[in-house]
C-alpha positions, 0 to 999 in steps of 0.5 A: 211383194213377191216378184223378181225385183223383191227377189233381186233386191233381197238376194243383193242384200244378203250377198253384200252382208254375208258373202265377202267379195271375191274378186277372182270368182267375179273375174271367172263371171266377167271372162265367161261373159266375154267368151259369150257363155250362157249366163247361167252360173249360180249366184253368189249367194248359192255358190257360198252355199254349196261352198258351206255345205262342202265344208260342213261334210269336211269333202276333199274330193267334189265331183261337178257334171256342168263346168260352164266358165267354172264359177261354181267350181271355184266355190267348191275349190275353195272349200277343200284343203290345199291337196283336195280335188274337184273333178269337173265334167264339161261337154263343150270345149270352149267352155272348158277352156274359158274355166281352165283360164279362169282356174288359173287366174284364181290361183285353183288350177293345182286342184281341178281338173276339167274332162271335156266330153259327154259326161256319161261318156267321161264317168267310166273313165273317172271310176276307172282312174280310182279318183273316188269316192267323192264327198260330193256331186254336183249335177248342173248340166242338161238336165234330160240325162239327169236320170244317168247322172244321178245313177253315176253320183250314186256309184262315185259318192261316198256314204255319208257324202252329198249328191246335189241336183240343181235347177230341178223347179224350172220356174214351176214347170216342174209339175207339169207331168204332161209335158214335152219339155226334155228338160222338165222329163228329165227333172221329173225322172230324177225325182222319181228315182230318188223317191224310190232309191233306198240308199239315199235320203233327200229333199228339194228347196224351191229357191228365188233370186237373181237368177229367178224361181228354181230349186235345188235337190239335196241327196244325202248317200246313207252309211 
């Protein structure tokens, strides 16, 4: 019994049992759909997992690469104290506009800053503005630039903090070393970088659920 129908049902079971309904978060998904944003936000179960990780390390500052409609951003913001901050980087102006509206609607606009433009162009400004060090970085944007995103995350996340990289399994295509898919290439390159990087201790998990078959890399920045 291992197919999408089963994964959907199990995800639904755990969501109903363990993830209380987040009305304002669901409104963010609805607003994203109404604006024709891609339906690629994390699931509720994964959103709650991200929130728990942030809470476990006592996060006060989170850096997110890839805002979309802000659903995962809201999960992070809900994990932070009132004076906490999420800086989220988004390439598409429309996505950023929708996300800002979602943040206002959910009541978290005061602790979330959206920076618009290519993330690799935004990182230097984040560093120069002295917002960090960050406790956690969540990388969930175009996969071909994962290596660059990871390098910047290492600069900006404190020792003892976490770097999370989403969508690293890609329905199993990560196994194809000869692929011409730039997204899979980006995942394989960043995994190779992580494996050789002495400043982090890491693993990667395969995940199944309503979003299909994918996974998450989890890196602890060493003290």
